[in-house]
Structure formats: structure tokens, C-alpha cells
N, C-alpha and C positions, 0 to 999 in steps of 0.2 A: 922796581919800572926802570926802564933804561931813562938817560936824559933828554934824551930824543928820538921817539918812534918813528918818524917818517921827515920825510924832506919834501918840501916842495919849493918851487922858486920863488923867492923871497920878494921879488914885484908881484906877486898876487894879493901879497899883505899890506897891512898901511902900519907905522909901528903906533903902540899905545902903550900908557907909562903903565907898569906891571912890574915885580919884583918877585911873580911868579917862575919857578923853572922847572913847570914840565906841563902835558897839555890835559887842558880840562874843558869841559864846555861848560859857561859860563853863563848863556840861555840858551834860546832857541834860536838866536841870533846871531850870535857869532861862535868862536874857537878862537879861544887862547892859546898860542903856542911860547914853546919855551923861546928866551932871547925879547919877548915883548912885542912878539904880533902877532895880530887878528884878524880872522878871515871870514865873512858870511855865508852860515851854514847854505843857505838859500842859494848859493851858487856851485856847493861843492857837493858830493855824495855824503849821504849817512855815515855816519863812523861804522856803522857795521857794515858798510857795502865798500868803504873804504880801501885803499890801495896802502899800504903798511910795511916800510920797506925797516927789516933793522941797525941801529944806527952802527953800527961794525961791518956792514957792506962798502964794497969799492963802489965809488965813483962809476966807474966800466960798470960793473951789474948793474947799480943803479940803474942808470943810465939803458941798459935794455930790456931790464924789467917796465920801465915806465914806454918805449918803444913798442913792446907787444902787449902795454894794456890798451896802449892809444889803438894797436890794430883792432882790438878785439872787443873795444868798448861796446860796440851795437849789442854786443853778448851781454853784456849786463844789465839789470834791470834797478833805473834808475829812483822808480816809484813804482809801489802794488802794479798802475793800471799797464806797466813795462811787461810783465811775465809772460812770459807766452803760454802753448796751451798744448796739450797732449790727446789729439783728437783719434788718432789712428789708432790705438790701441783701446778694445777694454779689457777692464782688468773686475777678475773672478775671484771673490773668498771664500773658499773651499770648508764650507763648516759641515760637510756628511747631513747626516739626519736630525741635527739640532732643530730647535725649533730657534724662531730670531729670538734676538736678543734685546731687553726691552727693562730700562732702566727707569727706575722713581727719581724724577727730578731733585735736585738738592733745591735747599730755600738760600736763597740770592736777593743783598739787598737791593730796593728800588734804584738805587742810584748803579749801582752795576748792571742790573738790567738793561737800563739808555745804554752803557757804554755797549753793550754786546749788541745789541738794536742798531746802533751807530758802526760797528763795525760788521754785524753780518751784511747791515744793504752797503757796504764798500766794499767787502771781498764780492758778492752779489753780483754787482756792478759793474767789478773791474772781471767778471766771466772766470773767478777761482774757484768760483765754487756755484754750483747748480741746485735748483730745489730738488730734492729726491721723493720719490714716493714709496722707498723700502719697508718694509713692516717691521727693520730694528732701528733698534737708536742706540743716542751716544747722550752723555751729559756732557757740558761746558763747563771747565771749570776756568774760573778766572785768577791768574797768575801776577800779583805786585813785581813791577821789576823797581829796580835801585832808582830809575830818573823819575819815579811817579804812576809810569805810564804803566796800562792794564794789559799781559798778553793772554790770547784767547787759547786755551789747549781743551782738545776732546779726550775723553775717558774711554779709552776702545780694551782698558785691562780685560771686560768681561768677553768681549770677543777674541779677545786675544788667545785666552784659557780653551776657547771650544773651535777656535782653528785647526785645518789640519797644516803640518806644517811639509815644506818641499824636501824633496828625497834625494836630491841632488847633493852632493859632498860642497863644500863650502871652503874658501879657498882657508891654506894653513897661516898662520900670522907670520911663523918664522919662515916658510918661504919668500914672503914678502917684505918682510925684512930683508934676509938675502938680497932679493932681489934690487933694492935699493944703493947696495955695497958700490962704493963710488962716487956716491951723489954727492953735489956739493948745493946744491938749491933748491929749495924747499917750498910749496906752499901751503898753506891752507884752504885756499880757493880754489 
């Protein structure tokens, strides 16, 4: 891990006594950075939505990235309730003449059931999902994350097996890589 994975103005942080020399989340209320500075997490984006700039990037490029990020900040969601909706298009999954998929429920501990109910209430209230009246179903799988949280996944493997694939050709990966020739700056988001 590089010594410093992103730069922020130090005026945003207050000094703390720390001998740590790397970014780490010390609790849900603070983030500790190299150099002994910390910042309240509630005032910044979650780590997975933050803007990370490599330690070897010049200050000129770093400034351009920050200007671009601020210009388009309204496009990024700070929380689940900020996510947009795609309502102008309907999606159809072509399963041909196959019967609808119905999977048996998996055994789930009561504590995990409570987490599932809570997560479903949140994403229903944020209109990320809607109630379905489909004859098909899929099983919820809760995956533990490193920070102790549970990530909700849906097991669509049975549906994927009977879905007819689109026949149009996908782009060739070597053509895509060739198109990047001469590029200097790359982003993963």
C-alpha cells in the first residue's frame, strides 16, 4: 500500500497524536491519515465513494481531478437515497418457454433475518427496488464484509442458466486496449 493514497487540504483535518503512517478507519466517526491527521467521516463520502488519487500524481493533474470532481459532484450519490431511477425503459429477460425459476429458501439465522428485513425496508423506502409479483424468485445470500457489515446479494445463477443470451457481438478486449494507446490518466469509476 502506498504511503499516501490520496491528498486533501490539511485545513480540513485537525492534528492528533498518532504514530500510524497509513490510512485506516479507526471507528465509524473518524478516519486517520498518514501524518497524524483525522477527519470526521460524517462530513466526507464513504471510503468506497471517495476520490482517491495516486501518490505519484503531479499537483497539476491532482488539481484538474479535483476541479472535475467538484464540477460533477451532483452526479455522485452520497447515500442510497440519492441514487437515481431509470424509469423510461423496461427490461425483459428472455427465458423462452422455460417455467419460472423457484428456489427453496436457505436456512438463515434469526439475527441475519433481522438484518435482511432492515436492508429491504431501507432499499424499498429509497425506491431502489419495488415489490414484485413475478412467478419467479431468487434466494438472498448475506455475505460478511471485512468491516463486520453484511452485504446483501441475490443468487441469480439458476435464472442465468436458462436465459437466452443476446446475439450481438461483444467488443474485443484487444481492440479496447488498443483504443487506450497514448492515454495517461485512468479512472476506475
